[in-house]
Each structure stands twice: as C-alpha cells, then as structure tokens.
N, C-alpha and C positions, 0 to 999 in steps of 0.2 A: 557170742562174745562181744561182736561189734554193734549189734542192734541196740542193746540197752546203753552202751556208751554214746551211740549217735542220738538216741532219744533224750538222754541227760544233757548232752551238747545242745539239741534244739530247745529243750524247756529252758535252759539257762539263759540263752540268747532271744527267746521269744519267736523262734523260727518254727515252721510247720514241715513235717516230712512227708513225702509222698513216695512209697515204694512201688517199684515196677510191677505191673500186674501179670507179666508174662516173663518167662526166663530168658528169652531172646529179645526182650525190649531194652532200650537205652533210655535213660541211665538206670542204675540200680537203685539210685535215690534221687529224688527231686527235692531240694531245699527251697522253700519260700520264705522271703522276708516279710516283714509286716507291710512294707511298701510294694508288695507283689513281685518284687524281682526274684527271678529263678536261677537256681545254681544247680548244674548237673554234677552229681558225685557217682562215680563208677568205682566198684570195689575190686581189686585186682590181688592176686597172690602169686608168690613164686618161692621156690626153694633155693638155698645157695648151691652153687656148684663148687665154690671154693670160697675163701674169705673175701674175695674181691668182686665176684660176678655171681648172677642169678642163672637159672635154668632158662628163662625166657619168660616175657610177658607181652600179651597183645592188648591194645588200647582201643578196640572197636573197629569197625569197618571204615575204609576210606571210600566206599560207593554209598548207594542207598540214601539215608538221611544226612550223611556227611556231605554228599553232592547236592541233594535236593534240600536246602536249608529250610524250605517252608513246608516240607513234607510231613506227613504224620504216620507213615509206615514204620513199624518196629521202633517207635520212639514215643515217650509219654507226651512231650510237647514239641513243636518244631524246633530244630536244632538252633535256628537264629533267635529263638524266645529265650535262650539262656544267656545270662550275663558272663557266666564263665563255665568251663568244662574242667572239672578237677577229678583227680585220681587219688583214691585212698589206698595205698599199697601196703601189703603185708608180706614181709620177707621172713624166712624161718629157715632152720636146719632140720633135716629130716633125722629121725632117731631110729636106728637099726634095731629090730626086735628079733630075738631069738625064740620067742613064745609062738606056738602054732596057733592059728586061727581058732577061735572059740566063742561060744555064746555065753554072755554074762547077764545075770539077773539086774534088774533095775536097782535093787538095793546095794549093789556091788559098784555102782557108778563112780564112787569116790576112789575106788583102787583100780581103775582101768589103767593100762599102761598108756602114757602120753607119747603120741607119735611124732612130736615136734618139739623144738626148743630155740632158744635165742631168738625171739620174735622181735622184730623192728617194724614200727608202723610210720609211714610218712604220708603226707598230703601234698600234691604239687598239680600246677595246671598241666593239662595234657600235653600242650605243645612243649613245655620245658623238658619233659623226659622222654619225647618220641625221638625215635631214630629215623633214618632215611631208608629204612628197609622194611618189607613186609614182616609181619610178627609170627607167621607160621607157614613155612613153605611156599606154595604158590597161591594160597588164599588171600582174599583181599581184605587183609586186617593190618592195621598200623602196628608196628613193632616198637617197643619201648627199649631203650639202651640197656644193656646188660651190666654195666659197671654199677656196683651198689652205691659208691659215692655220688656218682651222677644222678642216680635216681633219688636219693634222699634229699640232696642239695639243689636238685633241679638244674643240672648242668649238661644237658642234652645239646645237640648241635644246633636246634633252633632256639635256644634259650636267650641267646643275645639278639637274635635276628628278628624275633617277636612273633606273634601268632598269625599275622598276615602272610608272612613268608612261609610259615608252615602249612597254611591253608593253600596257597598258591602252589606250593611243591606238590602237595597230594593231588591237587587239581590236575597237574601235569601228568601225574601217574595215571589218572583217569583217562585223560585224553589221548595219550600217547602209548604206543606199543610197549615201550620199555625205557626206563631212565637207567642209562648205563652207569653213570658217575656223578657224584655230587661232591663239590668241594666249598667248604665254608670257611673263611679265612678273614681276618682282621688285618688292616694296615692303617695305622694312625687313627684318624677319625672317619675313615671311609670303610665300610663294610661291603665285601664283595661276595655274591652268591652265585655260583656258577653251576649249570646242569648241563650235561651232555646226553642227548637222547637219540634214539633211533626210531623212525617210523617207516611204514611202508612206502609212502609217497615221498617224493623229494620237494624240499622247499629251501629257499635261501636262509642263510643264518640271520637272525634277527637280535635285537637287543631292546630290553624294555627297562625303563627306569621308574621306580617309584619311591616317595618319601617315606623313610621309615620313622624318623624322629628329628628332633632339631639338631641332633649331633652330625648326621651325614645322610647317605642315601643308601639304598639296596639296590643292587643291580642284578637282573636276571638275563644270563646269556644263554641262548639255547643254540646248539650247533648241530647241524646233521652229521652222522658217524662217517659218511663216506671220505676217505681219504684222510681220517684222523686215527688210524690204527684200530685194532682189535678191541671188540667190547669186552667189558669187564665179565 
C-alpha cells in the first residue's frame, strides 16, 4: 500500500528512493533530492488502544549508528549524512474476526476479510514525536509518545526544545546508568530542561548552557541522586 504511494510522491517531486537492503537496517527508505541531499524515512505502525492512545511505537535504537554518527553499521548511509530523520506513521484500529483461520485461493483475494480499519497516516521528524522513555521494556530503542494527537501534530516533549536537545538527552541515556526523571517546562522566553540521573560513581552537580535559538537558552542541569529522594 505504501510503496506505490511513495514512488508516486518521489516521481512527482523528482526524488530518488533507496530502500533498505536488510530488514534490520535504518532507515526503511532513503530519499535523495536532485542536489544529493539525503532524508531518512522510517515506516512505523501501531494500533489504537483507545480513541486517544496507541499500543506503542519504537523509533529505532539510541545506541549503534545513533551514537556513532559517522558509522555505517546497520544503516544505509552514516546518520550524520541525512538532512532530516522522518517517521511515516500508520495508526489503525484492529478488526476482531469471528472467522477461523483458513487458506484462500488467489482469485479470492478481493473477498479476504480486512483485519484493520480507520487508518491514519502522518509524517513527522523523529525528535518531535519521541518520548523520554525507551520504546520496549529494557531494550535500547527510542520510544514514541503514545497520545495520538501528539503523534499526528508532532507535539512530543522535545518538539519545542529542538533536535539538539533530543540528541543530547539520548546521549545522556547512553553515558549514564539511568536517567531517573526529566522535566521539560517553559517559562516566559526561557526554556528549562532538567534531567536527574544516577550513576555508579559520584560527581558534583554541574550545569551546562547552550543556545537554542534567538528566543532564549536551553539549560541542562544534571544532579547526582544522593540525598534527592527515591528514584522513579
């Protein structure tokens, strides 16, 4: 269903599509512009748990090629070769069937029962729909937000903070034992981003300031958990 639509899209705008050669390679599709700019497009699906939330969606690893931006393992081109990292998401509702499993002949294809309905498709930059939690248990995958409105409209916790903050936050998850709590909040023209983390060794609290844009600054405050209460 998606491949013909993507090919039509690419033909209309004069883009070239390069599909991943292996199932575990990122991204599913590399889009190449006439001027050789590359865009990563990963295709993700999830079913509705209810009218407002999905079952869950992972957005790829936060180790491997995500950490080694110049590496070529399990990725079509190095991560930093891409101008943008996009997610094409498909949300659907499951159709419960009372029919027992059976084998259908090819000429019966048009009469096959449809297992899903109410399909919604969206495209968003990865960082705009990423959550601050792993995507699947204790695996090293980035999780997406579960609220359908936030997915379709790109309103995850990093949407206003920007891709640089998202990348830095994920790098923290790589370096430290556990990120215990994250708080993203806005106040006036100044955006604060606070992360509390726990590590095996002790070190003094520190604070780093980076420019986000001309509106204000983003602050990363990292605090050892000792004396700060129980971990979440």
